C-alpha positions as CSV (number, residue, x, y, z in Angstrom):
1,M,-0.1,-0.1,-0.2
2,T,1.4,3.5,-0.8
3,A,0.9,6.6,1.4
4,Y,-0.5,9.6,-0.6
5,T,2.1,12.3,-1.0
6,E,0.9,16.1,-1.9
7,T,2.6,18.0,-4.3
8,P,4.4,21.0,-3.1
9,G,2.8,24.1,-4.2
10,R,-0.8,22.6,-4.8
11,A,-2.6,22.9,-1.9
12,R,-6.3,21.8,-2.4
13,A,-9.2,21.0,0.2
14,A,-10.5,17.7,0.4
15,N,-13.4,16.3,2.2
16,L,-13.7,13.1,4.6
17,V,-17.0,11.5,4.3
18,L,-18.5,9.2,7.1
19,I,-21.2,6.5,6.4
20,E,-22.7,5.5,9.5
21,Q,-24.0,1.7,9.8
22,S,-27.8,3.4,9.6
23,G,-26.4,5.0,5.9
24,A,-26.4,8.5,7.4
25,K,-23.7,10.3,5.2
26,H,-21.4,13.2,6.9
27,E,-18.9,15.4,5.2
28,I,-16.5,17.2,6.8
29,P,-14.1,19.6,5.1
30,Q,-10.3,19.1,5.6
31,P,-7.6,21.7,4.7
32,S,-5.7,19.5,2.5
33,P,-6.0,15.5,1.4
34,G,-2.7,14.7,3.6
35,E,-4.9,16.2,6.8
36,G,-7.8,14.5,5.2
37,M,-6.0,11.0,5.5
38,A,-4.7,11.6,9.1
39,E,-7.9,12.3,10.1
40,A,-9.4,9.3,8.7
41,E,-7.3,7.3,10.7
42,H,-8.1,8.9,13.9
43,V,-11.8,8.3,13.6
44,M,-11.4,4.9,12.2
45,H,-10.1,4.0,15.4
46,D,-12.8,5.6,17.6
47,P,-15.0,2.9,19.1
48,A,-17.7,5.5,19.8
49,L,-18.3,5.9,16.0
50,R,-20.4,3.2,14.2
51,L,-19.2,3.5,10.8
52,R,-19.0,1.5,7.7
53,E,-17.2,3.5,5.3
54,V,-14.7,6.1,5.5
55,K,-13.7,8.4,2.3
56,V,-11.0,10.9,1.4
57,V,-12.5,12.7,-1.7
58,T,-11.0,15.7,-3.3
59,E,-12.0,17.3,-6.7
60,H,-14.7,15.2,-6.7
61,K,-12.8,11.9,-6.9
62,A,-12.1,9.3,-4.2
63,I,-8.6,9.3,-3.5
64,A,-8.7,6.8,-0.5
65,R,-11.9,4.4,0.8
66,W,-11.7,1.9,3.7
67,K,-14.9,-0.1,4.6
68,S,-15.4,-2.1,8.1
69,S,-15.6,-5.6,8.6
70,D,-15.8,-8.4,11.5
71,L,-11.9,-8.3,11.4
72,G,-11.4,-4.6,11.3
73,W,-10.9,-1.6,8.5
74,R,-9.6,-2.8,5.3
75,R,-8.8,-0.1,2.4
76,V,-10.5,-0.8,-0.9
77,A,-9.4,2.4,-3.0
């Protein structure tokens, strides 16, 4: 698995998309894709949140996506 790296000089916003077990979707603006990835790692390990999917989206394209399973989180894109 490769880590996402930002190109210097190209600051672009991203959204952290959280999808709950119930299907409710929340989009949280992030200042950069890198910060979105860091926040995604944080929310996936919060047991109080009942999430089934987490995505980092920039420019209408998912750059990373994880799904919850019985064995934990797995990256699917």
